N, C-alpha and C positions, 0 to 999 in steps of 0.2 A: 875079686868082684864077681858076683853071681849074675848070670844071665838067664833070663826066663827062656828056656829052650822051646817051650810050647809056643810062645808068641813069635819067636824067631822063625820056627818052622812054618807057622801059619802065614807070616808075612812073605816068606820065601815062596810058599805054595801059591799065594795070591799073585805074586809077581810072575811066576811061571805061567799061570793060567791066563793072566792078562796079556802076556807076550804071545801066547798061542792064539788068543781070540782076536787081537787087533789086526793081524794080517788077513783073517777071514772076513773082516768087515770092510776091507778096501774095495772101492768101487772099480769095476773094470770098464775101461773106455775103449771105444772102437778107434781105429786110426783116424777116421773122419772127425770124431769128437776131439781128439788130440790136436789135429790141425786147426779146427775151428777155434778152439780155446787159445791156441798159440797166436792165431791171427788177431783175436780180440785183445789179448793181453800184451802183445808185443808192441811196445811204444815206438820202437824204431820203424816198424812197418807202418804205423799210423803217421809218423812224421814224414816218411818217404811218400806215402800216398798224398798227403797234404802238399808236399813240395811239388809233386807232379801236377796236381790240380792248379796250383798257383802258376806254375810254368805255362800250362796250357792257356790259362786266362790271360797272362801277359802276352803270349803269342797272338792271341785273338785281338787284344788291344793294339799291339804293334801293327798288325796287318790292317786293322781299321784305320789307324793313324796314317799309314802309307797311302791308303786309298784316298783319304782326305787331302793329303799333301800333293798327290799326283793331280789333283783337280779333276777327278773323274766326274762326269755329269751325274746328276742325281739319279737318273734312271739306271745307270750302271751300278751305282752304289747300292741301290735297292736290289738289283739282281745279284750282286755279290754278297750282300748282307741281309738275306731274307730272315725276318724275325730275330735279328741279332745273331744269326749263325753265319759262319764264314763261307758257306757254299762250298765250292771246290777247294778253297784254301784251308778249311777247318776239318 
């Protein structure tokens, strides 16, 4: 079986040149870019942040419920919950 050596050499040469050029085109990132990208793309980090936010909201709701159960006067409730915030509790 005859092989066209000219085509084989050309293909091999193009392969070598392509392998040499591709690392040169790689983008260099700073450490901060790597960290930022990891934080954006990391699904577990996003899930954890959402879990923390849910926990904080549930805490606020529980404290508000306790204040109501304790029968605090309305002016105390307003002092403890100004604008929906927990004051010294949150």
